[in-house]
N, C-alpha and C positions, 0 to 999 in steps of 0.2 A: 526446480525453480518455479515452474508454473504453479505447483501446489502451494508454495509459500505465498505467492501473489494472490491466488484464488482465495486462500483463507483470510488474507488481509482484507480483500474486498467483501467477503462474507461477513467479517466482523463489522465493517462499515455499514453494510446493509442491515445487520441485526440491530444497530443503534439508530439508524436514520428514521426519523419521523417528525412530523410537525411538533413544534415546541421544544425540540432538543437542540442544543447548541452545536454548531458546526465543529467547534473545537473538541467536543465530546466524541463526535464521529471520527475525527482525525486521530484522537488519542486511542480509540478502540482499534482502528486499523493499524496504527503504528505499533501498538502492543502485540497484535497478532503477527505482524511482519517480524518483529524482534524475536518472538517465540518460534516462529517458523525458521528463521535463520539459525537459531540455537538448536532446534530439533534436528535440522538437516546437517548440522556440523560446520556451518560457515563461520560461526562465532562461538565464543566460550566465555564463561563467567555466569553470574546470576542474572536473572531477568532485570532485577532492580539496578544492578551495575550497568548493564547494557543500555537500559532506558536512560539512566542518568548521564551516561557518556554520549548519548544520541548516536549510537553505532549504526542504527538502521538508516540514518540519513546518508551514510556513505553509499548505501546501495539504492536508496530512493532519494535523490537530491532535489526532487520537485515536490510540490504539494500534492495532497491526495486528490484534489479535483477543484471544481469551481462551478459557480452558477452559470447557467446559459440563458440567453434572452436575445434581445435585439442585437446586442454585441456578443461576439463569441465568448468573451470572458466578462460577462455582466458582473457588476459588483453587487454584493449583498446590501441589505438595508444599512445605511450609515448608523454607526453606534451600537450595532448588535450583530451577533453571529447566530441568532436563533433561526432555525429552519421553520418555514410555515407552509401549509398545504398549498399546492399549486406551483411551488418553486420547481424549476427544472435544474438538475444538478448532473454533472459528470463525475463519476467515481472511477478513478484511474490509478490504482496502486501499481507499483513496478519494482522489480529488482534488476539492477544493472551492474555490470562489471566494467566500470569506467577506469581505465588505467591511471589517469591523473588523480582522481579522488582516492583510489586505493593506494597509490604511491604516497600520497600525503598521509593517509591513515597508517601506512607501514612505518613512516618516520615519526609519527606522533609520540612524544615522550611518555605519555601515560596511557593512551588508548590502544596502542599497537598490540598489547597483550591480549586484547579481546578478540582478535581475528585469528582464524585458523588459516594461515597463509598457504599451507600446502593444498588444502581443499579449494581455496579461492583461486589459486593459480591454475587448477585443472579446469576452471570454468571461464577463464578470461576470453576465450575465443567465441563464446556464445553471444556476447554483447549484453543481452538482457531480455526480460519479459515484462510486458505491460498488458494489463487487461483494462480496457476502457469501455464503460457502459454509461448511458444516459438514463436517468430516472426522473419521475415526477414525484415529489414529496407529497404524501397524504397525511391525514391526522393520525393514522395508525401505522404508518410505514412508508411504502412507496409503491408506485406502479412501474412495472418493469416488463417490457416486451422486447425480447432480443433473441439472438441466436443461441445455439447450444453452448453452454459454459462449463458444465460439470466435467472434470477431467476423465472420470470413468466412462461416461457416456461418449465422450470424444474418442477415447481409445477403442470403444466398441465399434465405432464407424470404420476403423481400420482393420478390424478382425473379420471382415467378410470373406 
């Protein structure tokens, strides 16, 4: 599950830079999340069907992130969602196994078929995974200084 969330965040980072719309960043992360859920067997169907049905939102019911400033959830410039250099953003994708949301999805008359319920049921006890990092938008990307994030490098720490 961490890998799915990590790839979603990486897709957001690959898109993030000054002049790009926040909605484009969100779309890239959501597409990666959808593909990850499909690749790992949590959902089934075509990527287009899954995106159209907004299946990923069952697992990530919150937004991808928000701007940071004087207020924890600073608003972006009114009337635009364009990123600009110097903005500080939090990028925080997640995959959660929330009983209420999954039960609603299980009962959905058209979307229930997209979920692999036997696989999902095996993960209900983990709750979920979120990776949250704060970045400064630059004209060519972002400035990021954080802790270790790469899953392979994290596992190497435990192989001592």
